[in-house]
Backbone as CSV, one residue per row, in Angstrom:
resi,resn,N_x,N_y,N_z,CA_x,CA_y,CA_z,C_x,C_y,C_z
1,MET,14.884,22.917,-12.232,14.266,21.777,-11.628,15.502,21.137,-11.623
2,LYS,15.279,20.054,-10.290,16.158,18.722,-10.556,15.886,17.983,-11.374
3,LYS,16.299,16.680,-11.589,15.960,16.349,-12.703,16.310,14.585,-12.239
4,SER,14.928,13.767,-12.529,14.448,12.777,-11.006,14.574,11.674,-11.806
5,LEU,14.848,10.653,-10.819,13.868,9.625,-11.419,13.468,8.825,-10.908
6,VAL,12.322,8.395,-10.507,11.300,7.621,-9.411,11.214,5.582,-10.017
7,ILE,11.359,5.602,-8.643,11.552,4.375,-8.728,10.134,3.623,-7.847
8,VAL,9.562,3.226,-8.290,8.151,2.633,-8.280,7.813,1.104,-8.202
9,PRO,7.361,0.361,-7.433,6.713,-1.062,-7.856,5.423,-1.054,-8.247
10,VAL,5.056,-1.207,-8.965,3.493,-1.751,-9.827,2.991,-2.260,-9.401
11,ASN,2.985,-3.179,-7.552,2.472,-3.768,-6.525,0.782,-4.168,-6.510
12,ASP,0.015,-2.328,-6.812,-0.659,-1.896,-6.423,-1.340,-1.162,-7.344
13,VAL,-2.813,-0.605,-7.121,-3.051,0.893,-7.996,-2.887,2.153,-7.424
14,GLU,-2.280,2.011,-6.497,-1.705,3.404,-6.083,0.015,3.494,-6.477
15,ALA,0.597,2.899,-7.223,2.132,3.077,-7.334,1.433,3.154,-8.981
16,ALA,0.598,2.271,-9.618,0.685,1.967,-11.196,0.283,3.106,-11.062
17,LEU,-1.058,3.808,-9.947,-1.433,5.255,-10.646,-0.590,6.157,-10.537
18,ILE,0.906,6.305,-9.669,1.849,6.982,-10.036,3.229,6.974,-10.366
19,ALA,3.278,5.466,-11.777,4.067,5.292,-12.710,3.258,6.158,-13.910
20,ARG,1.918,5.618,-13.849,1.066,6.885,-15.154,1.578,8.073,-15.069
21,ILE,1.245,9.047,-14.093,1.400,10.146,-13.830,2.962,10.356,-13.869
22,ALA,3.768,9.767,-13.313,5.175,10.468,-14.124,5.741,10.069,-15.192
23,LYS,5.371,8.959,-16.130,5.184,9.273,-17.492,4.553,10.184,-17.980
24,ALA,3.598,10.481,-17.717,3.042,11.433,-18.305,3.853,12.753,-18.508
25,ALA,4.032,13.031,-17.750,4.576,14.223,-16.998,6.223,14.396,-17.205
26,ASN,6.422,13.285,-18.018,7.881,12.624,-18.914,9.156,12.950,-17.656
27,ILE,8.947,11.969,-16.462,9.690,11.831,-14.888,10.671,10.637,-15.832
28,ASP,11.458,10.556,-15.673,12.293,9.309,-15.411,10.983,8.541,-14.848
29,VAL,11.045,6.578,-14.679,10.992,5.846,-13.680,11.435,5.034,-14.097
30,SER,11.202,4.076,-13.468,11.710,2.562,-13.275,10.684,1.821,-12.618
31,ILE,10.358,0.722,-13.356,9.732,-0.148,-12.735,10.446,-1.054,-12.132
32,SER,9.448,-0.882,-10.984,10.160,-2.651,-10.130,8.812,-3.470,-10.280
33,ARG,8.787,-4.887,-10.837,8.211,-6.148,-10.293,8.253,-6.899,-9.098
34,GLN,8.841,-6.071,-7.992,8.416,-6.363,-7.458,7.204,-6.271,-6.550
35,GLN,6.463,-7.526,-5.667,5.244,-7.739,-4.855,5.370,-6.628,-3.684
36,HIS,4.732,-6.662,-2.721,4.560,-6.666,-1.011,5.916,-6.821,-0.723
37,GLY,6.350,-6.018,-0.126,7.181,-5.981,0.974,8.493,-5.851,-0.292
38,ALA,8.135,-4.697,-1.251,9.117,-4.752,-1.923,11.106,-3.727,-1.293
39,SER,11.680,-4.270,-1.218,12.820,-3.404,-0.928,14.088,-2.898,-1.993
40,ILE,14.364,-2.321,-2.324,15.574,-1.667,-2.978,16.705,-2.254,-3.234
41,ASP,17.067,-2.634,-1.828,18.415,-3.287,-1.605,18.258,-4.991,-2.448
42,ARG,16.816,-5.559,-3.092,17.103,-6.259,-3.820,16.594,-5.796,-5.046
43,GLY,16.851,-6.968,-5.844,16.404,-7.068,-7.241,16.923,-6.152,-7.605
44,ARG,17.316,-5.498,-8.894,17.811,-4.131,-9.369,19.152,-3.785,-9.006
45,ASP,20.392,-3.721,-9.696,21.475,-2.561,-9.009,21.702,-1.416,-9.080
46,TYR,20.684,-0.616,-7.995,19.939,0.765,-8.111,21.269,1.773,-8.125
47,VAL,22.424,0.888,-7.552,23.997,1.893,-6.903,24.165,2.132,-8.709
48,LYS,24.238,0.864,-9.282,25.026,1.195,-10.062,24.148,1.505,-11.478
49,ILE,23.181,1.399,-12.191,22.195,3.022,-12.318,22.688,4.089,-11.724
50,LEU,22.050,4.429,-10.780,22.223,5.424,-10.602,23.799,6.649,-11.133
51,LYS,24.839,5.587,-10.713,25.976,6.030,-10.782,25.918,6.581,-12.628
52,GLU,25.889,5.571,-13.103,25.755,5.573,-14.624,24.995,7.131,-14.846
53,GLY,23.715,6.960,-13.841,22.636,8.241,-15.061,23.280,9.297,-14.607
54,ASP,22.236,11.162,-14.925,22.566,11.803,-14.201,21.720,12.417,-13.762
55,TRP,20.893,12.322,-13.419,19.924,12.224,-12.387,20.767,12.986,-11.084
56,ASP,19.553,14.226,-10.666,20.052,15.046,-9.167,19.170,14.320,-7.680
57,GLU,18.345,13.597,-8.067,17.447,13.337,-7.743,16.907,11.755,-7.541
58,VAL,17.014,11.004,-6.344,15.759,9.600,-6.946,14.686,9.136,-5.838
59,VAL,14.156,9.467,-5.986,12.788,9.622,-5.409,11.973,8.002,-5.231
60,ILE,11.754,7.150,-4.066,12.265,6.301,-4.053,10.454,5.977,-3.135
61,VAL,9.914,4.927,-4.232,8.391,5.088,-3.367,8.130,2.886,-2.492
62,GLU,8.153,3.226,-1.703,7.573,2.547,-0.463,8.713,1.612,-1.400
63,MET,9.895,1.286,-1.365,10.526,0.385,-1.554,12.266,0.663,-0.438
64,PRO,11.786,0.057,1.287,12.637,0.457,2.032,14.046,-0.595,1.653
65,GLY,15.168,0.419,1.727,16.160,-0.077,1.900,17.374,0.543,2.683
66,LEU,17.747,0.683,3.106,18.926,1.252,4.559,20.589,1.398,3.285
67,THR,20.172,-0.261,3.267,21.610,0.248,2.872,22.226,1.121,1.690
68,THR,21.471,0.182,0.147,21.366,1.070,-1.226,20.776,2.746,-0.772
69,GLU,19.661,2.957,-0.354,20.128,4.303,0.054,20.772,5.343,1.005
70,GLU,21.831,4.897,1.527,22.833,4.771,2.814,23.847,5.255,0.815
71,LYS,24.026,4.378,-0.078,25.049,4.286,-0.733,24.941,5.501,-1.754
72,VAL,23.582,5.767,-1.960,23.283,6.569,-3.092,23.659,8.126,-2.246
73,GLU,22.555,7.845,-1.159,23.035,9.198,-0.544,24.788,9.477,-0.993
74,LYS,25.643,8.785,-0.355,26.983,9.125,-0.650,27.425,9.176,-1.754
75,MET,26.731,9.164,-2.832,27.133,9.696,-4.059,26.842,11.046,-4.473
76,GLY,25.974,12.120,-3.343,25.349,13.084,-3.109,24.622,13.432,-4.310
77,ILE,23.601,12.354,-4.607,22.344,12.081,-4.602,21.074,12.543,-4.014
78,ASP,20.096,13.570,-4.051,18.532,13.267,-3.158,18.361,12.442,-3.170
79,VAL,18.422,11.577,-2.471,17.019,10.854,-1.575,15.672,10.754,-0.909
80,VAL,14.640,10.918,-1.807,13.268,11.637,-1.499,12.310,10.095,-1.208
81,ILE,12.234,10.230,0.509,11.556,8.475,0.550,10.077,8.925,0.404
82,ILE,9.219,8.347,-0.210,8.280,8.506,-0.224,7.037,7.037,0.052
83,ASP,7.054,6.710,1.299,5.696,6.034,2.017,5.972,6.346,3.103
84,HIS,4.518,5.566,3.596,4.177,6.254,3.979,3.138,4.395,5.377
85,HIS,4.223,3.423,5.504,3.773,1.918,5.744,5.092,1.997,7.334
86,ASN,4.922,1.312,7.965,5.855,1.130,8.846,6.090,-0.568,8.758
87,TYR,7.590,-0.713,9.224,7.511,-2.459,8.529,9.034,-2.682,10.073
88,THR,9.169,-3.953,9.776,10.364,-4.557,10.999,11.030,-4.027,10.678
89,GLY,11.278,-2.857,12.191,12.721,-2.443,12.276,13.163,-0.884,11.666
90,LEU,11.725,-0.482,11.147,12.118,0.655,10.506,10.196,1.206,10.774
91,ILE,9.876,2.314,11.014,9.350,3.461,11.037,9.073,4.575,9.901
92,ARG,8.244,4.008,8.960,8.017,5.476,7.494,6.373,5.740,7.551
93,ALA,6.068,5.727,8.688,4.297,6.240,8.481,4.338,7.536,9.084
94,LYS,5.294,7.765,9.601,5.290,9.614,10.385,6.707,10.175,9.711
95,CYS,6.627,11.648,9.435,7.311,12.237,8.663,7.929,11.582,10.126
96,PRO,9.564,12.497,10.020,10.934,11.615,10.919,10.963,13.533,11.195
97,ARG,10.179,14.218,11.439,10.545,16.004,11.829,10.021,16.503,12.901
98,SER,8.477,16.025,11.981,7.234,16.655,12.914,6.590,15.238,13.348
99,GLY,6.740,14.472,13.625,5.815,13.131,14.159,4.092,12.908,13.827
100,ARG,3.749,13.822,12.830,2.952,13.045,12.564,2.625,13.198,11.029
101,MET,1.492,11.709,11.255,1.698,10.878,10.543,1.529,10.771,8.760
102,LEU,1.763,10.282,8.028,2.317,10.717,6.655,0.761,10.264,5.778
103,LYS,0.259,11.192,4.628,-0.424,11.083,4.157,-0.115,9.363,3.197
104,SER,-0.677,9.537,1.993,-0.924,8.035,0.805,0.455,8.832,0.097
105,SER,1.249,7.982,-0.273,2.400,7.574,-1.605,1.883,8.731,-2.716
106,LEU,0.347,8.456,-3.098,-0.195,9.058,-3.636,0.181,10.030,-3.458
107,GLU,-0.767,10.806,-2.222,-0.908,12.400,-2.492,0.446,12.980,-1.981
108,GLN,2.035,12.698,-1.116,2.966,12.947,-1.192,3.600,13.010,-2.676
109,PHE,3.515,12.264,-3.449,4.281,11.993,-4.933,3.304,13.200,-5.199
110,ILE,2.743,13.363,-5.290,1.766,14.803,-6.199,2.040,16.148,-5.410
111,LYS,2.278,15.698,-3.743,3.253,16.940,-3.458,4.442,17.443,-3.753
112,HIS,5.274,16.418,-4.149,6.815,17.060,-4.579,7.147,17.366,-5.471
113,PHE,6.023,16.614,-6.496,6.198,17.292,-7.874,5.494,18.148,-8.240
114,LYS,4.753,19.454,-7.377,3.800,20.632,-7.177,2.264,20.494,-8.190
115,PHE,1.941,18.527,-8.485,0.653,18.738,-9.423,-0.669,18.999,-8.913
116,THR,-0.599,19.843,-9.462,-2.063,20.730,-9.315,-2.846,20.242,-10.364
117,ASP,-4.569,21.047,-9.509,-5.273,20.139,-10.423,-5.315,20.398,-11.982
118,ALA,-4.847,21.797,-12.188,-5.194,22.210,-13.448,-3.511,21.004,-14.183
119,LYS,-2.551,21.163,-13.574,-1.456,19.928,-14.144,-2.053,18.976,-13.977
120,LEU,-2.854,18.251,-13.675,-2.960,16.565,-14.045,-4.187,16.917,-14.856
121,LYS,-5.013,17.929,-15.371,-6.150,17.935,-16.429,-5.501,17.976,-17.684
122,LYS,-4.678,18.728,-17.365,-3.527,18.950,-18.939,-2.797,17.376,-19.441
123,LEU,-2.233,16.898,-18.651,-1.774,15.470,-18.485,-2.799,14.300,-18.804
124,GLY,-4.067,14.418,-18.955,-5.017,13.405,-19.132,-5.530,13.224,-17.401
125,PHE,-6.010,13.270,-16.586,-6.518,13.062,-15.499,-7.266,13.687,-15.072
126,ASP,-7.946,12.939,-14.311,-8.717,13.741,-13.987,-8.519,13.823,-12.044
127,PRO,-8.476,15.188,-11.613,-7.922,14.872,-10.073,-8.904,14.854,-9.364
128,VAL,-10.170,14.414,-8.722,-11.122,13.971,-7.836,-10.821,12.113,-8.111
129,LEU,-10.650,11.850,-9.236,-10.168,10.467,-9.193,-9.074,10.241,-8.620
130,VAL,-8.046,11.270,-8.701,-5.954,10.095,-8.755,-6.573,10.807,-7.319
131,LYS,-7.136,12.501,-6.339,-6.890,12.040,-5.180,-7.753,11.198,-4.486
132,GLY,-9.234,10.156,-5.027,-9.764,9.315,-4.366,-9.084,8.741,-4.219
133,VAL,-8.244,8.524,-5.596,-6.979,6.730,-5.029,-5.906,7.010,-4.621
134,GLY,-5.371,8.588,-3.715,-5.147,8.279,-2.359,-5.360,8.333,-1.098
135,ILE,-6.653,8.876,-1.283,-7.498,8.788,-0.128,-7.521,7.431,-0.117
136,PHE,-8.255,6.818,-0.528,-8.741,5.214,-0.405,-7.450,4.518,-0.123
137,ASP,-6.263,5.002,-0.543,-4.676,3.590,0.366,-4.997,4.380,1.143
138,ARG,-5.211,5.355,1.951,-4.546,5.809,3.321,-5.775,5.721,4.909
139,SER,-6.708,5.582,4.004,-7.955,5.519,4.721,-9.266,4.554,4.610
140,TYR,-9.289,4.169,2.887,-10.055,3.475,2.346,-11.935,4.375,2.770
141,ILE,-12.952,3.545,2.339,-13.971,3.783,1.837,-14.354,5.530,2.662
142,TRP,-14.023,5.268,3.573,-14.834,5.426,5.277,-13.815,6.823,5.293
143,GLY,-12.845,7.982,4.390,-11.677,8.254,4.405,-12.275,9.205,3.288
144,LEU,-12.951,8.757,2.162,-13.632,9.230,1.058,-14.397,9.764,1.648
145,GLN,-15.767,9.579,1.766,-17.098,9.417,2.789,-16.502,11.048,3.954
146,GLU,-15.429,11.004,4.989,-14.904,12.365,5.171,-14.879,13.374,4.661
147,GLU,-13.551,12.975,3.610,-13.756,14.172,1.901,-14.614,14.808,1.558
148,GLY,-15.530,14.078,1.553,-16.465,14.411,1.360,-17.356,14.078,-0.362
149,TYR,-16.771,12.839,-0.441,-16.763,11.664,-1.843,-17.925,11.534,-1.564
150,SER,-18.892,11.523,-2.856,-20.601,11.615,-2.731,-20.587,10.091,-2.676
151,ALA,-21.673,9.286,-3.147,-21.597,7.383,-3.099,-20.924,7.178,-4.838
152,LYS,-21.842,7.966,-5.415,-21.637,7.702,-7.015,-20.196,8.023,-7.191
153,GLN,-19.582,9.207,-6.351,-18.114,9.698,-6.786,-17.268,8.360,-6.543
154,ILE,-17.427,7.695,-4.980,-16.813,6.914,-4.728,-16.979,5.464,-5.137
155,GLU,-17.747,5.237,-5.568,-18.123,3.950,-7.006,-17.102,4.382,-7.958
156,GLN,-17.251,5.387,-8.636,-16.059,5.978,-9.874,-14.658,5.618,-9.225
157,VAL,-13.917,5.724,-8.636,-12.800,6.133,-8.015,-12.338,4.713,-7.944
158,MET,-13.492,3.573,-7.196,-13.170,2.784,-7.568,-13.512,1.524,-8.719
159,ASP,-14.001,1.881,-10.021,-14.245,1.892,-10.992,-12.989,1.951,-11.630
160,TYR,-12.333,3.256,-11.704,-11.372,3.466,-11.824,-10.053,2.548,-11.387
161,GLN,-9.840,2.176,-9.631,-8.967,1.190,-8.928,-8.886,0.368,-10.426
162,ASP,-9.833,-0.391,-10.803,-10.109,-1.926,-11.403,-9.633,-1.881,-12.578
163,LEU,-9.358,-0.523,-12.755,-9.009,0.221,-14.623,-7.191,0.484,-14.044
164,LEU,-6.414,0.476,-12.990,-5.139,0.634,-13.382,-4.716,-0.754,-12.909
165,MET,-5.479,-1.554,-12.492,-5.419,-3.410,-12.011,-4.729,-3.465,-12.798
166,ASP,-4.859,-3.415,-14.321,-4.747,-3.828,-15.792,-3.377,-3.496,-15.562
167,ASP,-2.735,-2.646,-15.035,-1.480,-2.150,-14.698,-0.509,-3.126,-13.938
168,VAL,-0.930,-3.632,-12.862,0.158,-5.008,-12.004,0.028,-6.205,-11.741
169,PRO,1.214,-6.429,-12.571,1.110,-7.948,-12.833,0.788,-8.885,-11.544
170,GLY,0.327,-10.127,-12.242,0.226,-10.555,-10.753,-1.689,-10.990,-10.458
171,HIS,-2.022,-10.163,-11.436,-3.495,-10.340,-10.819,-4.375,-10.641,-11.680
172,LYS,-4.064,-11.566,-12.437,-5.293,-11.576,-13.239,-6.387,-12.774,-12.856
173,HIS,-7.238,-13.194,-13.307,-8.437,-14.049,-12.536,-9.008,-13.507,-11.903
174,GLN,-9.188,-12.238,-12.463,-10.070,-11.456,-11.346,-12.021,-11.552,-10.686
175,GLU,-11.973,-12.796,-11.991,-13.552,-12.772,-11.781,-13.526,-13.816,-10.791
176,GLU,-12.660,-14.814,-11.091,-12.625,-16.280,-9.825,-12.167,-15.616,-8.986
177,ARG,-11.360,-14.699,-8.768,-10.740,-14.274,-7.565,-12.068,-13.972,-6.522
178,ILE,-13.370,-13.157,-7.457,-14.085,-12.657,-6.998,-14.912,-13.373,-6.401
179,LYS,-15.501,-15.112,-7.482,-16.314,-15.275,-6.446,-15.536,-16.276,-6.176
180,ALA,-14.284,-16.396,-5.267,-13.448,-17.066,-4.202,-13.962,-16.250,-2.975
181,ALA,-13.515,-15.082,-2.498,-13.695,-14.775,-2.102,-15.252,-13.874,-1.381
182,LYS,-15.894,-14.281,-2.167,-18.090,-14.438,-1.787,-18.151,-14.938,-0.559
183,LYS,-16.736,-16.676,-1.522,-17.527,-18.093,-0.807,-16.637,-18.075,0.458
184,ILE,-15.882,-18.102,0.003,-14.744,-17.312,2.231,-15.394,-16.608,2.382
185,TRP,-16.075,-15.639,2.463,-16.842,-14.267,3.201,-17.928,-15.125,3.747
186,GLU,-18.672,-15.954,2.772,-20.223,-16.734,3.873,-19.726,-17.696,4.936
187,LYS,-18.392,-17.720,5.585,-17.795,-18.337,6.266,-17.260,-17.903,6.978
188,LYS,-16.969,-16.879,7.338,-16.886,-15.502,8.270,-17.282,-16.892,9.537
189,ARG,-16.293,-16.300,10.917,-16.797,-16.533,12.199,-16.647,-15.498,13.377
190,LYS,-16.933,-15.572,14.318,-17.110,-14.121,14.843,-16.677,-14.523,16.058
191,TRP,-15.474,-13.283,15.926,-14.631,-13.493,17.736,-14.520,-12.842,17.904
192,LYS,-14.883,-12.485,19.756,-14.983,-10.978,20.074,-16.257,-9.743,19.071
193,GLU,-15.039,-8.796,18.807,-15.639,-7.726,17.986,-14.912,-8.074,15.903
194,TYR,-14.210,-8.992,16.118,-13.812,-9.181,15.145,-14.475,-10.618,13.940
195,PHE,-14.172,-10.466,12.848,-14.311,-11.325,11.760,-13.345,-11.802,11.229
196,ILE,-13.424,-13.315,11.970,-11.869,-14.223,11.024,-12.421,-15.126,9.477
197,VAL,-11.439,-14.394,8.988,-12.232,-15.411,7.753,-10.712,-15.858,6.955
198,GLU,-11.181,-17.411,7.017,-9.439,-17.735,6.637,-9.976,-18.107,5.038
199,ASN,-8.662,-18.211,4.529,-8.535,-18.078,3.253,-7.192,-19.361,2.746
200,GLU,-8.150,-20.199,2.024,-6.929,-21.702,2.215,-6.297,-21.790,0.450
201,THR,-7.259,-20.311,-0.782,-6.890,-20.307,-1.860,-5.898,-19.855,-2.109
202,SER,-4.407,-20.294,-3.053,-3.443,-18.939,-3.558,-3.668,-18.276,-4.304
203,TYR,-4.692,-17.190,-4.199,-5.633,-15.859,-4.550,-4.734,-14.851,-2.798
204,HIS,-4.248,-14.122,-3.517,-4.505,-12.937,-2.830,-5.428,-12.668,-2.462
205,LEU,-6.499,-12.287,-1.300,-7.784,-12.110,-1.225,-8.635,-11.041,-0.390
206,ARG,-7.121,-10.075,0.217,-7.414,-8.918,1.719,-8.077,-8.433,1.062
207,SER,-8.037,-7.098,-0.569,-8.708,-6.320,-0.304,-10.362,-6.530,-1.688
208,HIS,-10.295,-8.064,-1.016,-11.744,-7.999,-1.739,-12.652,-8.448,-0.920
209,LEU,-12.349,-8.879,0.056,-12.835,-9.635,2.084,-12.719,-7.934,2.050
210,SER,-11.561,-7.100,2.040,-12.156,-5.874,2.983,-13.362,-5.419,1.900
211,LEU,-13.804,-5.052,0.477,-14.520,-4.621,0.486,-15.787,-5.178,0.435
212,LEU,-16.370,-6.698,0.164,-16.849,-7.311,1.230,-17.722,-6.924,2.631
213,ALA,-16.641,-6.734,3.423,-16.794,-6.379,5.089,-17.932,-5.083,4.607
214,ALA,-17.148,-3.675,3.950,-17.578,-2.132,3.621,-19.203,-2.543,2.935
215,ARG,-19.498,-2.826,2.007,-20.913,-3.253,1.750,-21.507,-4.121,2.334
216,GLU,-21.309,-5.356,2.872,-22.515,-6.015,3.596,-22.323,-4.673,5.735
217,PHE,-21.625,-4.545,5.994,-22.336,-3.706,7.440,-21.277,-1.918,6.984
218,LYS,-21.123,-1.161,5.714,-21.148,-0.139,5.602,-20.612,0.694,6.771
219,LYS,-19.649,0.424,7.505,-18.635,0.833,9.163,-17.426,-0.349,8.543
220,PRO,-16.273,0.808,9.374,-15.648,0.029,9.795,-16.057,-1.055,10.453
221,THR,-15.215,-2.240,10.123,-15.426,-3.535,10.791,-13.879,-4.084,11.072
222,PRO,-13.817,-4.726,12.088,-12.583,-4.909,12.538,-12.592,-6.427,11.919
223,LEU,-11.341,-6.861,11.614,-11.426,-8.078,10.171,-9.879,-8.399,10.377
224,ILE,-10.323,-9.818,11.021,-8.952,-10.591,11.127,-8.806,-12.119,9.610
225,VAL,-7.803,-11.404,8.251,-7.632,-12.165,7.551,-6.512,-13.007,7.606
226,HIS,-6.595,-13.956,7.501,-5.874,-15.390,7.725,-6.108,-16.053,5.796
227,GLU,-5.054,-15.725,5.427,-4.205,-16.781,4.258,-2.701,-17.060,4.107
228,LYS,-3.878,-18.561,4.189,-2.862,-19.659,4.561,-1.299,-20.792,4.094
229,LYS,-2.421,-20.138,2.608,-1.588,-21.161,1.339,-0.439,-19.901,1.547
230,LEU,-0.837,-18.961,1.430,-0.099,-17.759,1.102,0.910,-17.382,2.269
231,LYS,0.916,-17.620,3.610,1.190,-17.958,5.095,1.360,-16.350,5.675
232,ARG,0.416,-15.473,5.097,-0.243,-14.044,5.915,-0.623,-13.842,6.242
233,ILE,-0.974,-12.528,7.675,-2.016,-12.591,8.280,-2.275,-10.957,8.204
234,TYR,-3.183,-10.881,8.292,-3.944,-9.468,8.538,-5.044,-8.800,9.605
235,VAL,-4.787,-7.913,9.785,-5.803,-7.125,10.765,-5.923,-5.665,10.586
236,GLN,-7.695,-5.888,10.755,-8.194,-4.431,10.135,-8.739,-3.777,11.254
237,GLU,-9.147,-2.669,11.027,-9.710,-2.256,11.808,-9.646,-1.831,13.396
238,CYS,-8.139,-1.869,13.922,-8.188,-2.504,15.346,-7.674,-2.015,16.108
239,LYS,-7.608,-1.045,17.482,-6.995,0.116,17.943,-6.181,-0.747,18.448
240,ASP,-5.467,-2.532,18.331,-4.387,-2.757,18.347,-3.169,-3.214,18.045
241,SER,-3.516,-2.451,16.696,-2.295,-2.416,16.002,-1.523,-2.058,16.157
242,MET,-0.446,-1.006,16.326,0.258,-1.235,16.706,1.058,-1.670,17.872
243,ARG,-0.176,-2.135,18.459,0.479,-3.228,19.435,1.001,-3.914,19.540
244,LEU,0.620,-5.046,17.975,0.842,-5.981,17.491,2.143,-5.861,16.157
245,PHE,2.647,-4.577,16.004,3.762,-4.643,15.098,4.609,-3.844,16.333
246,GLU,4.839,-4.117,17.383,5.397,-3.707,18.959,5.705,-5.107,18.836
247,VAL,4.781,-6.072,19.208,5.792,-7.282,20.071,6.181,-7.951,18.233
248,PHE,5.787,-8.280,17.202,6.083,-9.200,16.220,6.923,-8.446,14.358
249,GLY,6.123,-7.364,15.070,6.777,-6.435,13.716,6.241,-6.631,12.628
250,GLY,6.912,-6.930,11.400,5.882,-7.153,10.343,5.336,-5.514,9.584
251,PHE,4.269,-5.208,9.432,4.194,-3.789,9.130,2.663,-3.547,8.991
252,THR,2.795,-1.881,9.167,0.882,-1.608,9.388,1.265,-1.188,7.242
253,TYR,-0.507,-1.024,7.414,-0.674,0.108,5.791,-1.766,0.446,6.308
254,GLY,-1.725,1.445,5.157,-3.290,2.040,5.203,-3.502,2.986,6.371
255,THR,-3.823,3.963,7.704,-3.279,4.557,8.992,-2.927,3.480,10.194
256,HIS,-2.812,3.786,10.825,-2.272,2.661,11.934,-2.611,1.871,12.547
257,GLN,-4.274,1.997,12.174,-5.091,0.430,12.170,-5.461,-0.790,11.583
258,ASN,-4.368,-0.150,10.798,-3.834,-1.582,9.958,-2.782,-1.997,10.268
259,TRP,-2.874,-4.206,10.473,-1.778,-4.656,10.624,-1.489,-5.581,9.801
260,GLY,0.016,-6.210,9.357,0.098,-7.462,8.363,1.554,-8.380,8.940
261,TYR,1.563,-9.185,8.666,2.638,-9.794,8.527,2.906,-11.561,7.866
262,ARG,3.983,-11.223,7.192,4.039,-12.340,6.179,4.958,-13.367,6.616
263,ASN,4.290,-14.375,6.506,5.396,-15.546,7.432,6.234,-15.890,6.763
264,ASP,6.225,-16.037,5.022,6.935,-15.905,3.874,8.180,-15.533,4.079
265,ARG,7.912,-13.990,4.063,9.619,-13.428,4.494,10.192,-12.911,6.194
266,GLU,9.399,-12.902,6.975,10.015,-13.178,8.498,10.844,-14.101,8.675
267,LEU,11.316,-13.504,9.653,12.113,-15.168,9.796,11.208,-15.764,11.511
268,LYS,10.964,-14.787,12.280,9.803,-15.592,13.488,8.706,-15.799,12.749
269,LYS,8.377,-16.834,13.073,6.845,-17.066,12.613,5.513,-16.814,13.126
270,VAL,4.633,-16.551,12.964,3.237,-15.400,13.468,2.566,-16.338,13.140
271,SER,1.170,-17.144,14.111,0.137,-17.915,13.917,-1.032,-16.890,14.283
272,LEU,-2.480,-17.817,13.732,-3.539,-17.208,14.002,-3.480,-16.820,16.023
273,VAL,-3.168,-17.894,16.234,-3.020,-17.465,17.967,-2.479,-16.855,18.657
274,ASP,-1.208,-16.432,18.210,-0.876,-15.823,18.689,-0.690,-14.629,18.297
275,VAL,-1.698,-14.299,17.549,-2.569,-13.185,16.950,-3.706,-12.714,17.917
276,LYS,-4.147,-13.756,18.218,-5.466,-13.902,19.543,-5.236,-13.573,20.760
277,LYS,-3.716,-13.866,21.171,-3.343,-13.889,22.088,-3.387,-12.183,22.781
278,ILE,-2.420,-12.264,21.564,-2.573,-10.168,21.974,-3.633,-9.065,22.545
279,LEU,-4.126,-9.835,20.863,-5.230,-9.443,21.207,-6.632,-9.522,22.387
280,GLU,-6.744,-10.678,23.051,-7.159,-10.786,24.022,-6.357,-10.192,25.314
281,GLY,-5.167,-10.134,24.939,-4.418,-8.736,26.690,-4.324,-7.594,26.594
């Protein structure tokens, strides 16, 4: 077997679970503390780290960085990209060979390292919950329902994700976040088929607001989340998400019906008005 190094930013529960499984299986892991928008071109000098190590392959999870990837490949180390997002100027939600939509990073990780249900159990993990986290990441509650998860199992997956949040830096004050999200949700306004929710706090609340929408409407609901202080805009359950990506860049997540933009990272600044113009067109 190849000796592998897994590089993963523990900025959400999916990544945290990948790190947990890799460690339990005695696979070398390098944890990045970068938040969403992580890149292997930033932070640690992984080219130097890999030169000094004896790994045969490096598995890079959701940290695109073409410069570093190219340098590592030239060193003769196999580079395995695990991702299912698109980024400004970079398509990674589809298989480059077949063009098919990729599954979640957790599902790709499990497949790459051949973690069967029996292996996961031996390592101390519940395969139903592990698979549930992966399905949830790519297609939310609706994906779990399509895969045959019962209402009880869906709640168990969500409870498990709450436990995994302990591994994610910067996600303290959960009770305050939940209270803030509920207050914001009460002020939502309807625009066309969308609900617009404007978050003026310094908390990242998209996931909390998504859950409130799911629990209230019990079906996929088009949502625009504008996080003003954090300078982020998200559009979810949107048939025009790829159109937004083509016009503005930014990133897609889940599957192609979700789009996001970080004005704190991107050179081009995109407003809520700009987004609405595209959705109206």
